[in-house]
C-alpha positions as CSV (number, residue, x, y, z in Angstrom):
1,M,80.9,83.0,107.4
2,G,84.4,84.4,107.3
3,T,87.3,84.1,109.7
4,S,87.8,86.7,112.5
5,V,91.4,87.9,113.1
6,P,92.9,90.5,115.4
7,F,95.4,92.2,113.0
8,S,97.4,89.2,111.7
9,L,96.9,87.5,108.4
10,P,97.3,83.9,107.3
11,G,100.9,83.0,106.4
12,I,102.5,86.3,107.5
13,G,101.1,87.2,111.0
14,V,101.4,90.9,111.6
15,P,102.7,92.5,108.4
16,R,105.9,94.5,108.3
17,S,104.5,97.1,105.8
18,V,101.2,97.8,104.2
19,L,100.1,99.9,101.2
20,A,96.5,101.1,101.0
21,V,95.3,102.4,97.7
22,Y,91.9,104.1,97.3
23,A,90.1,106.4,94.9
24,H,89.0,109.4,96.9
25,P,89.9,111.2,100.1
26,D,87.9,109.6,102.9
27,D,87.5,106.2,101.1
28,P,90.2,104.5,103.2
29,E,89.0,105.9,106.5
30,V,85.5,104.6,105.8
31,S,86.6,101.3,104.3
32,C,89.5,100.2,106.5
33,G,90.4,103.0,109.0
34,G,90.2,100.8,112.0
35,T,92.5,98.2,110.5
36,L,95.0,100.7,109.3
37,T,95.1,102.4,112.7
38,Q,95.5,99.1,114.5
39,W,98.4,98.1,112.3
40,A,100.0,101.5,112.7
41,D,99.8,101.3,116.5
42,A,101.5,97.9,116.3
43,G,104.5,99.5,114.6
44,V,103.6,98.5,111.0
45,E,104.6,100.9,108.3
46,V,101.3,101.9,106.7
47,H,101.4,103.9,103.5
48,L,98.4,105.4,101.7
49,V,97.9,106.4,98.1
50,I,94.8,108.3,97.0
51,C,94.3,108.4,93.2
52,A,91.7,111.2,92.7
53,R,91.9,114.8,93.9
54,G,88.4,114.9,95.4
55,D,87.6,118.0,93.3
56,K,84.0,116.9,92.6
57,G,83.0,116.0,96.1
58,S,80.3,118.7,96.5
59,N,76.7,119.2,95.4
60,D,77.1,123.0,95.3
61,P,77.5,124.2,91.7
62,A,79.3,127.3,93.0
63,T,82.2,125.2,94.4
64,D,85.7,125.9,93.2
65,P,87.1,122.4,92.3
66,D,90.7,123.4,92.9
67,A,89.9,124.9,96.3
68,L,87.9,121.8,97.3
69,A,90.7,119.6,96.2
70,S,93.1,121.6,98.3
71,Q,90.9,121.4,101.3
72,R,90.5,117.7,100.9
73,A,94.2,117.2,100.7
74,E,94.5,118.9,104.1
75,E,91.7,116.7,105.5
76,T,93.6,113.6,104.2
77,A,96.7,114.8,106.0
78,A,94.8,115.3,109.2
79,A,93.2,111.9,109.0
80,A,96.6,110.3,108.4
81,V,97.9,111.8,111.6
82,V,94.8,110.4,113.5
83,M,95.5,106.9,112.1
84,G,99.2,107.1,112.6
85,L,100.1,106.5,109.0
86,T,103.7,106.5,107.8
87,S,102.9,108.4,104.6
88,A,99.9,109.6,102.6
89,E,99.9,111.0,99.0
90,N,97.5,111.9,96.2
91,L,98.2,111.1,92.6
92,G,96.2,114.2,91.4
93,I,93.7,112.6,89.0
94,D,90.4,114.5,88.6
95,D,87.4,112.8,90.0
96,G,85.5,110.7,87.5
97,E,88.6,110.4,85.3
98,V,90.4,107.5,87.0
99,V,91.0,104.7,84.5
100,N,92.9,101.5,84.7
101,D,95.4,102.5,82.1
102,S,99.2,102.0,81.8
103,A,100.0,105.3,83.5
104,L,98.0,104.5,86.6
105,R,99.4,100.9,86.7
106,R,102.9,102.3,86.4
107,A,102.4,104.7,89.2
108,L,101.1,102.0,91.5
109,V,103.9,99.5,90.5
110,E,106.5,102.2,91.4
111,R,104.9,102.7,94.8
112,I,104.5,98.9,95.4
113,R,108.2,98.3,94.6
114,R,109.3,101.3,96.7
115,V,107.3,100.3,99.8
116,A,107.6,96.6,99.3
117,P,104.4,95.9,101.2
118,D,103.5,92.5,102.7
119,V,99.9,93.5,102.3
120,V,98.0,95.8,99.8
121,V,94.6,97.0,100.8
122,A,92.2,98.3,98.1
123,P,88.6,98.3,97.0
124,D,87.1,95.3,95.4
125,P,86.5,96.2,91.8
126,T,83.9,93.5,91.1
127,P,80.7,94.9,92.7
128,L,78.7,97.2,90.5
129,L,75.5,97.3,92.5
130,F,75.0,97.2,96.3
131,G,71.4,96.3,96.8
132,S,68.9,98.4,95.0
133,S,70.1,101.9,96.1
134,Y,73.8,102.3,95.5
135,V,75.9,102.1,92.3
136,N,79.6,101.6,93.0
137,H,81.5,104.6,91.8
138,A,83.4,104.1,88.6
139,D,86.6,105.5,90.2
140,H,86.4,102.8,93.0
141,R,86.1,100.1,90.4
142,A,88.9,101.4,88.3
143,V,91.3,101.7,91.2
144,G,90.5,98.2,92.4
145,A,91.2,96.8,89.0
146,A,94.4,98.8,88.6
147,V,95.6,97.6,91.9
148,L,95.0,94.0,91.1
149,D,96.8,94.4,87.7
150,A,99.6,96.3,89.3
151,C,100.1,93.5,91.9
152,A,99.6,90.6,89.6
153,P,101.6,90.3,87.5
154,A,103.2,93.7,87.0
155,A,105.0,94.6,90.3
156,A,106.4,91.1,90.6
157,S,107.8,91.0,87.0
158,P,111.0,92.9,86.2
159,L,109.9,93.1,82.6
160,Y,106.9,95.3,83.5
161,F,107.9,99.0,84.0
162,P,111.6,98.1,84.4
163,D,112.4,101.8,85.4
164,A,109.9,101.7,88.3
165,G,112.2,99.8,90.7
166,D,113.1,96.3,91.7
167,A,110.4,93.7,91.3
168,H,108.3,92.9,94.4
169,L,105.8,90.1,94.9
170,V,102.8,91.2,97.0
171,G,101.7,88.1,99.0
172,R,98.4,89.3,100.4
173,I,95.7,91.6,99.1
174,L,92.7,92.7,101.2
175,L,89.7,93.9,99.2
176,S,87.2,96.1,101.0
177,G,83.7,97.0,99.9
178,T,83.2,93.4,98.8
179,L,80.2,91.2,98.4
180,E,82.3,88.1,99.3
181,P,84.0,88.9,102.6
182,D,86.0,86.0,104.2
183,V,88.2,87.9,106.7
184,Y,86.9,90.1,109.5
185,V,89.5,92.3,111.3
186,D,88.5,93.0,115.0
187,I,88.5,96.8,115.4
188,T,86.6,96.8,118.7
189,G,89.2,99.0,120.4
190,F,89.7,101.3,117.4
191,V,86.2,102.4,116.4
192,D,86.7,105.8,118.1
193,R,89.9,106.4,116.1
194,K,88.1,105.3,112.9
195,V,85.3,107.8,113.6
196,A,87.8,110.5,114.4
197,A,89.6,109.9,111.1
198,V,86.4,110.0,109.1
199,L,85.3,113.2,110.8
200,C,88.6,114.9,109.6
201,H,86.9,115.1,106.2
202,Q,84.7,118.1,107.2
203,S,84.0,119.1,103.6
204,Q,82.0,115.8,103.2
205,I,80.1,116.0,106.5
206,S,77.0,118.0,107.4
207,D,76.1,116.1,110.6
208,P,79.1,114.7,112.5
209,A,77.0,113.0,115.1
210,E,75.0,111.2,112.4
211,V,78.1,110.1,110.6
212,G,79.7,108.8,113.8
213,E,76.6,106.8,114.5
214,V,76.5,105.3,111.0
215,I,80.2,104.3,111.3
216,R,79.7,102.7,114.7
217,N,76.5,100.8,113.6
218,R,78.2,99.5,110.5
219,S,81.3,98.4,112.4
220,E,79.1,96.6,115.0
221,A,77.0,95.0,112.3
222,A,80.1,93.6,110.6
223,G,81.5,92.4,114.0
224,A,78.2,90.7,114.8
225,E,78.6,88.4,111.8
226,V,81.5,86.7,113.4
227,G,80.9,87.3,117.1
228,L,83.0,90.5,117.5
229,G,82.2,93.8,119.1
230,A,83.1,95.7,115.9
231,A,84.9,94.7,112.7
232,E,85.9,95.6,109.1
233,S,85.4,92.9,106.5
234,F,87.5,92.1,103.5
235,R,88.0,89.5,100.8
236,L,91.5,88.0,101.1
237,L,93.6,87.1,98.1
238,L,96.7,84.9,98.7
239,L,99.2,85.4,95.9
240,S,102.1,83.5,97.4
């Protein structure tokens, strides 16, 4: 069983700044929307980087990928307002083509050094299978691995990407979508905002009521593991 916390983290309390990095539009809202919203409401600078355009997020073969990516960018911006984020940007990589290469690591290092976050939030790259019915998307795994490599050691070493800003050591990383959670953030008072942020992604939702129910049920189930009304779970890495 993990540790339940409000919105502080061991060794730093409430962070001054946070950088969340995810693969697709709507990933952060589903994975950590309550936590990001709670931090933003507390005055924390919360920055978001999405790596992929979201251009393949449709089962309709007649979909125009560029039009879909444009719509999803608007949805991301709307969700960022709901969560109160300081900034949100998209790196513009096509869905399914995100790889943990030097170009992506450099882009992440530049943003880490510019934001100088106390905490980085990202997907856990290690799970491949969740039970017997879900294969973790390759983009999720690539982003998680790239974030870890960008944080340790690249962003902290001035010899990696020396033109990407002054070195910055990330002290804490929270990994969502993990099979080994050890920190549960209490989002009991923020589930409505999490649901509202997820529902901004209208292109991905056919039944808003059903999606809202799923989000609430998952949040309550995570909270029940540690005696909370609702929670989001993470694996915490302590780098300093």
